[in-house]
C-alpha positions in Angstrom: -6.7 3.9 -19.1 -10.3 5.0 -18.9 -11.9 5.5 -15.4 -15.3 4.5 -16.7 -13.9 1.3 -18.0 -12.1 0.5 -14.7 -15.2 1.0 -12.7 -17.4 -1.0 -15.1 -15.0 -4.0 -15.0 -14.6 -3.7 -11.3 -18.4 -3.7 -10.7 -18.9 -6.7 -13.0 -16.2 -8.7 -11.0 -18.0 -7.7 -7.7 -21.4 -8.7 -9.1 -20.0 -12.0 -10.3 -18.7 -12.8 -6.8 -15.1 -13.2 -8.0 -14.1 -9.9 -6.2 -15.3 -9.3 -2.6 -16.4 -5.8 -1.8 -18.8 -4.9 1.1 -20.9 -1.9 -0.1 -22.1 -1.5 3.4 -18.7 -1.2 5.1 -18.4 1.2 8.0 -15.9 3.7 9.1 -15.1 3.6 12.8 -13.2 6.6 14.2 -11.0 6.3 17.3 -8.8 9.0 18.8 -5.6 7.9 20.6 -3.7 10.8 22.1 -3.1 13.5 19.4 -3.9 11.1 16.5 -7.2 10.2 14.9 -7.5 6.8 13.4 -10.1 5.5 10.9 -11.0 1.8 10.9 -12.5 0.5 7.7 -14.8 -2.3 8.9 -15.6 -4.6 6.0 -16.9 -8.1 5.6 -14.8 -8.4 2.4 -11.8 -9.1 4.5 -13.3 -12.0 6.5 -12.0 -14.6 4.2 -8.7 -12.9 3.5 -5.7 -14.8 4.8 -4.1 -13.2 7.9 -1.0 -11.2 7.5 2.0 -13.5 7.1 5.3 -13.8 5.3 5.4 -13.7 1.5 5.1 -17.0 -0.4 8.4 -18.7 -0.8 10.3 -18.6 -4.1 9.7 -22.3 -4.6 5.9 -21.7 -4.7 6.2 -18.8 -7.2 6.1 -21.1 -10.2 4.0 -21.5 -13.3 0.4 -22.2 -12.3 -2.5 -21.9 -14.8 -3.8 -18.5 -13.5 -0.4 -17.0 -12.7 2.5 -15.7 -14.8 5.8 -17.4 -14.8 7.6 -16.6 -11.5 4.4 -15.0 -10.0 2.6 -16.0 -6.8 -0.4 -13.8 -7.5 -3.5 -15.2 -9.3 -4.5 -12.8 -12.0 -6.7 -14.8 -14.4 -10.2 -13.3 -14.4 -9.2 -10.2 -12.4 -7.6 -8.3 -15.3 -8.5 -4.7 -16.0 -5.9 -3.7 -18.6 -2.3 -3.0 -19.5 -0.3 0.1 -18.4 2.4 0.6 -21.0 4.7 -2.3 -21.8 5.8 -3.2 -18.3 2.7 -3.2 -16.0 -0.9 -4.3 -15.9 -3.9 -3.6 -13.6 -6.1 -6.1 -11.9 -8.8 -5.9 -9.3 -7.8 -6.9 -5.8 -9.8 -9.9 -4.7 -10.4 -8.6 -1.2 -11.4 -4.9 -1.5 -12.0 -2.1 1.0 -12.6 0.5 -1.7 -14.4 1.0 -5.0 -12.3 0.3 -6.9 -9.4 -1.4 -5.2 -6.7 -2.1 -7.8 -3.4 -3.8 -8.0 -0.6 -2.6 -10.4 1.7 -5.5 -11.2 4.9 -5.9 -13.2 4.4 -8.0 -16.4 7.6 -9.8 -15.4 6.5 -12.2 -12.7 10.0 -12.6 -11.4 10.2 -9.0 -10.2 10.1 -9.0 -6.4 8.3 -7.1 -3.7 11.4 -6.4 -1.7 13.0 -4.4 -4.6 12.8 -0.6 -4.5 10.5 1.0 -7.0 11.9 2.1 -10.4 11.2 4.8 -12.9 8.9 2.6 -15.0 6.8 1.6 -12.0 6.4 5.2 -10.9 5.4 6.2 -14.4 2.8 3.4 -14.4 1.5 4.6 -11.1 1.4 8.2 -12.4 -0.6 7.1 -15.4 -3.3 5.5 -13.3 -3.5 8.3 -10.8 -3.9 10.9 -13.6 -6.5 8.9 -15.4 -8.9 9.2 -12.5 -11.1 12.2 -12.0 -11.3 11.6 -8.3 -8.3 11.6 -6.0 -6.5 8.2 -5.7 -3.5 7.1 -3.7 -1.0 4.4 -4.8 0.9 2.5 -2.2 3.7 0.0 -2.0 4.4 -2.4 0.9 8.1 -3.2 0.3 9.5 -6.3 2.0 8.1 -8.6 4.6 8.5 -6.1 7.4 6.8 -3.5 5.2 3.7 -5.6 5.2 3.8 -7.5 1.9 2.4 -11.0 1.7 3.2 -11.8 -2.0 6.5 -11.9 -3.8 5.4 -10.7 -7.3 6.2 -6.9 -7.3 3.0 -4.9 -7.1 1.5 -1.6 -6.0 -2.1 -1.0 -4.9 -4.5 1.9 -5.7 -7.7 3.1 -4.0 -9.6 6.3 -3.8 -7.8 8.6 -1.4 -9.3 8.1 2.1 -11.1 11.3 3.3 -9.0 11.4 6.5 -5.5 10.3 7.2 -2.3 11.6 8.8 -1.3 13.0 5.4 -4.2 15.5 5.2 -1.9 18.4 6.0 0.0 17.8 2.7 -3.0 18.3 0.5 -3.0 22.1 0.7 0.4 23.7 0.1 -0.9 27.0 1.5 -2.3 25.3 4.6 -0.8 26.5 7.9 -1.7 23.2 9.6 1.2 21.4 11.2 2.0 17.7 10.5 0.5 15.3 13.1 2.9 14.1 15.8 3.3 10.6 14.6 5.5 8.4 16.9 7.6 7.1 14.0 9.9 8.5 11.3 8.3 9.4 8.0 9.7 11.4 5.1 7.5 13.3 2.7 7.6 15.9 -0.1 4.8 17.9 -1.8 5.0 17.2 -5.6 2.8 18.1 -8.6 2.6 14.6 -10.1 0.8 15.8 -13.2 3.7 18.0 -14.2 6.6 15.8 -13.0 8.2 13.3 -15.4 9.5 9.9 -14.5 13.0 11.1 -13.8 11.6 13.7 -11.4 9.5 11.1 -9.6 12.3 8.6 -9.2 14.6 11.4 -7.9 12.1 12.3 -5.2 11.5 8.7 -4.3 15.2 7.9 -4.2 15.8 10.9 -1.9 13.0 9.9 0.5 14.1 6.3 0.5 17.7 7.3 1.3 16.5 9.2 4.4 14.3 6.2 5.4 17.3 3.8 4.9 19.5 6.0 7.0 17.2 6.0 10.1 16.3 2.3 9.6 19.9 1.1 9.2 20.3 -2.2 10.9 16.9 -2.2 12.6 15.0 -4.6 10.3 14.8 -8.0 11.8 16.0 -9.7 8.7 18.6 -7.2 7.6 21.4 -9.7 7.7 19.5 -12.2 5.6 17.8 -9.9 3.1 18.1 -11.1 -0.5 20.4 -9.3 -3.0 19.0 -6.1 -4.3 16.5 -5.7 -1.4 15.6 -2.2 -0.3 15.1 -1.1 3.3 11.7 -2.4 4.3 9.4 0.6 3.8 6.0 1.9 2.7 5.5 4.2 -0.2 2.3 6.3 -0.7 1.7 8.8 -3.5 -1.2 11.0 -4.4 -1.4 13.6 -7.1 0.1 16.2 -4.7 2.6 14.4 -2.5 4.9 11.4 -1.8 5.6 9.7 1.5 8.1 7.0 2.5 8.0 5.3 5.9 10.8 2.9 7.1 9.4 -0.2 8.8 10.7 -2.6 11.4 7.8 -5.1 11.7 4.7 -6.0 9.6 2.5 -6.5 12.7 2.2 -6.7 16.4 0.4 -10.0 16.1 -1.7 -11.7 13.4 -4.7 -9.5 14.1 -2.8 -6.2 14.2 -0.7 -5.7 11.1 -0.4 -2.5 9.1 0.2 -1.8 5.5 1.2 1.6 4.1 -2.3 3.1 4.7 -2.4 1.6 8.2 0.7 3.7 9.0 -1.3 6.7 8.0 -4.0 5.8 10.4 -6.4 4.1 8.0 -6.7 0.5 9.1 -8.9 -2.0 7.3 -10.4 -4.8 9.5 -12.9 -7.6 9.2 -14.4 -7.6 12.6 -15.0 -5.3 15.6 -12.9 -7.7 17.7 -9.9 -6.6 15.6 -10.6 -3.0 16.4 -10.8 -3.8 20.1 -7.5 -5.7 19.8 -5.8 -2.6 18.3 -7.2 -0.4 21.0 -6.1 -2.7 23.7 -2.6 -2.8 22.3 -2.5 0.9 21.9 -2.8 2.4 18.5 0.0 5.0 18.6 2.3 2.7 20.5 1.7 -0.1 18.0 2.6 2.1 15.0 5.7 3.2 16.9 6.7 -0.5 17.1 5.9 -1.1 13.5 7.9 1.9 12.2 11.2 3.3 13.3 10.6 5.2 16.6 11.4 8.9 16.9 
């Protein structure tokens, strides 16, 4: 997939008004204890539905602009296919240029499933097609922050600052930040790692996350067959991270996806920032993850 083509299609969708992206969005920094947070303040999220549970299976049906089994509207947002099993669309509510979604062609694949080799290879293809650094992330399960059932990952240019910065330089002597939750990570050269190697690393990290998260998820007893431990997955060209989750949000105005757990939180209003600060940023992430 060509980066120039992706940006061209994305910009056309923004100019048409179909995709919402605020070119004047702000980055607001806030330090809480030993951790530095970045709020992405963007009007593009004003009309986005608040964080809530995924659509029900009964609503994931055939609907003109959706694939069979899917609950994600894709018509008009298409960017292009990735292999035989995945395709890329523009996210409707964007906090990056571009902000992409990588979906399974099979609309019956579900967001509570673990990632598989084909999905990781598709993510690898998009990451390596970009000249700039991107991250791909996956919000697995309702407690992991997902709001749609159709299995999908998201991709954005790598934020300039996050809790994962120490992983970018293997020779760096910097220590990992003292996050208040369990996270599992490994440096990896994605460009020179095949699908089998990627799934091996992911499976190992997910097993560690599952072990510490055993029995803590609120819906563990009612999880559907084949569901993985609720978790976040984030991968760049140089590392992979898996974070076990207990809750999607503290309240409707303070929910975190995978990037939020790395200290990069997208918000629509300054009131949301104030809400996060009032709740306590580090303490909130501790509640959303599995406390150390």
